[in-house]
C-alpha positions, 0 to 999 in steps of 0.5 A: 339117737343119733343119726349116724351110720358108719357109711354103711360099712356096718350092715345093721350097726348104729349108735344110740344116745343111752339112758337110765332105762338102758341100765340093765343092758350096760349091766350085761355088757360090763359083765361081759367085758370086764372082771368084777372088780372094774364092773360099774354097779346100777348105782354107778351108772344111774350116778353117772346119768343123773351127773349128766355124763353121756353114754353112747351105745353101739347096736348091732342088730338089737345088741347092745355091744359097745359104749363110750361113756364121757363128760363135758369139762372146762380145760385150760392147757395153761392151768393145771386144775386138781380134776386133770391131774387126778392120779385115779380113775374114779374122780373123772366118773363122778364129775358133774357135767359143766355148763361151759365146757370145751373138753370132752372127757372120755372115761370109759370105752367097752366092746364086747370080746368078740366085737373087739377090733378097729371097725367097731371101736372106730365107729363108737369112737368116731360117733363121740368125737362127731357129738362132742364136736358138734357140741362145742368141744375142742380138746379130748382127754381119755382116761382109763380104768384098767392100770392092769386088767387085775386092778389096782388096789393101791389105788382103789380102782 
């Protein structure tokens, strides 16, 4: 668990590093946040953890209300690599974590619809950026799986 609470501004709020044991709770959050075609499956979540990806959970009281999912990679802004020139979202969440890295690659942020707003997203993203910075990242790349809320059949998303 990260020792991070948002200056007491959000009572009973905490950030925890999630793992395979939290998949049932993550799946419930996915169901509340996304249409069926955009939800991560149990297998997808297991594979992300197996690749070494990090997921931070935002809890209010004992309820998981948000998740930020990310991985670390090496990025050289002078050399565009195929990984960072992708036109699809899928390759980003299937990347293995790099042993040497300088970049946090955020590929998923979700909050319960009733908790969407600046204070909760700030708490979640601030914890993620603090963690990435402490781990040695200098750069941040964000990608989205929602080109439109109805999905994107042309890019198999």
